[in-house]
C-alpha positions as CSV (number, residue, x, y, z in Angstrom):
1,X,122.0,-136.3,-52.5
2,X,123.9,-138.3,-49.9
3,X,123.2,-137.9,-46.3
4,X,125.6,-138.8,-43.5
5,X,125.2,-138.6,-39.7
6,X,128.3,-137.7,-37.8
7,X,128.6,-137.3,-34.0
8,X,130.2,-134.0,-33.0
9,X,132.3,-134.0,-29.9
10,X,135.2,-131.9,-28.5
11,X,137.8,-134.0,-30.3
12,X,136.4,-133.6,-33.9
13,X,134.5,-130.3,-33.8
14,X,137.2,-128.2,-35.4
15,X,137.8,-130.9,-38.0
16,X,134.2,-131.1,-39.0
17,X,133.8,-127.3,-39.0
18,X,136.8,-126.9,-41.3
19,X,135.5,-129.7,-43.6
20,X,132.1,-127.9,-43.9
21,X,133.8,-124.6,-44.7
22,X,135.9,-126.2,-47.4
23,X,132.8,-127.9,-48.9
24,X,131.0,-124.5,-48.9
25,X,133.9,-122.9,-50.6
26,X,134.0,-125.6,-53.3
27,X,130.3,-125.2,-53.8
28,X,130.6,-121.4,-54.3
29,X,133.3,-122.0,-56.9
30,X,131.1,-124.5,-58.7
31,X,133.5,-127.4,-58.0
32,X,130.9,-129.6,-56.3
33,X,127.3,-130.0,-55.6
34,X,125.6,-129.8,-52.2
35,X,125.5,-132.7,-49.7
36,X,123.4,-133.0,-46.6
37,X,125.2,-133.6,-43.3
38,X,123.5,-134.1,-40.0
39,X,125.5,-133.5,-36.9
40,X,124.4,-134.6,-33.5
41,X,125.8,-133.3,-30.3
42,X,125.7,-136.1,-27.7
43,X,124.9,-134.8,-24.2
44,X,127.0,-136.1,-21.3
45,X,125.1,-138.6,-19.2
46,X,123.7,-137.1,-16.0
47,X,125.2,-138.1,-12.7
48,X,123.0,-139.5,-10.0
49,X,123.2,-139.1,-6.2
50,X,122.9,-142.1,-3.9
51,X,119.5,-141.0,-2.9
52,X,118.3,-140.6,-6.5
53,X,119.6,-144.0,-7.5
54,X,117.8,-145.6,-4.6
55,X,114.6,-143.6,-5.3
56,X,114.4,-144.6,-8.9
57,X,115.1,-148.3,-8.1
58,X,112.4,-148.2,-5.4
59,X,109.9,-146.4,-7.6
60,X,110.3,-149.3,-10.1
61,X,109.7,-151.8,-7.4
62,X,113.0,-153.6,-8.1
63,X,115.2,-155.4,-5.7
64,X,118.9,-154.6,-5.7
65,X,119.5,-158.0,-7.2
66,X,117.2,-157.3,-10.2
67,X,118.5,-153.8,-10.5
68,X,122.1,-155.2,-10.6
69,X,121.1,-157.6,-13.4
70,X,119.7,-154.8,-15.5
71,X,123.1,-153.0,-15.3
72,X,125.2,-156.2,-15.6
73,X,126.9,-155.5,-12.3
74,X,127.0,-157.2,-8.9
75,X,124.6,-156.5,-6.0
76,X,127.5,-155.0,-4.1
77,X,128.1,-152.5,-6.9
78,X,124.5,-151.3,-6.5
79,X,124.9,-151.2,-2.7
80,X,128.0,-149.1,-3.2
81,X,126.1,-146.7,-5.5
82,X,123.3,-146.4,-3.1
83,X,125.6,-145.8,-0.1
84,X,127.6,-143.3,-2.0
85,X,130.8,-145.4,-1.7
86,X,131.2,-145.4,-5.5
87,X,130.0,-143.3,-8.3
88,X,127.8,-144.8,-11.0
89,X,129.9,-145.2,-14.2
90,X,128.8,-143.1,-17.2
91,X,127.3,-146.0,-19.2
92,X,125.2,-147.0,-16.2
93,X,124.1,-143.4,-15.8
94,X,123.1,-143.3,-19.4
95,X,121.0,-146.4,-19.0
96,X,119.5,-145.1,-15.7
97,X,118.6,-141.9,-17.5
98,X,116.7,-143.8,-20.2
99,X,115.0,-145.9,-17.6
100,X,114.0,-142.8,-15.6
101,X,112.5,-141.2,-18.8
102,X,110.7,-144.2,-20.2
103,X,110.8,-147.2,-17.8
104,X,108.1,-149.2,-19.6
105,X,109.9,-149.1,-23.0
106,X,113.3,-149.9,-21.5
107,X,112.0,-152.7,-19.4
108,X,110.2,-154.2,-22.4
109,X,113.4,-154.0,-24.4
110,X,115.6,-155.7,-21.8
111,X,113.1,-158.3,-20.6
112,X,113.3,-161.8,-21.9
113,X,110.6,-162.4,-24.5
114,X,108.4,-165.4,-24.2
115,X,109.0,-168.2,-26.8
116,X,106.1,-168.5,-29.3
């Protein structure tokens, strides 16, 4: 039994639903066996206010310079986020959400490992 993981989004929902319905019809007619499909709906990344961004950074004890390096942006970008002059882009919001939920794991993953 083959398994396949597909990401469901607004662009492909109808296509995947129709595909599933056709597979069910073929199964009821005895034209095919069953397959397992796992669909995952990906949530939109949250948006962060300037105060929340600054609060998370401060709670981690990170300077704007270190925070910027985590996101691969300039210090001025972080300053703009924290001053509300620019919105944080979606990929940065996704990473900040992961940091907010599990800072220790994320920081361990992104930190340079020591040479053995």
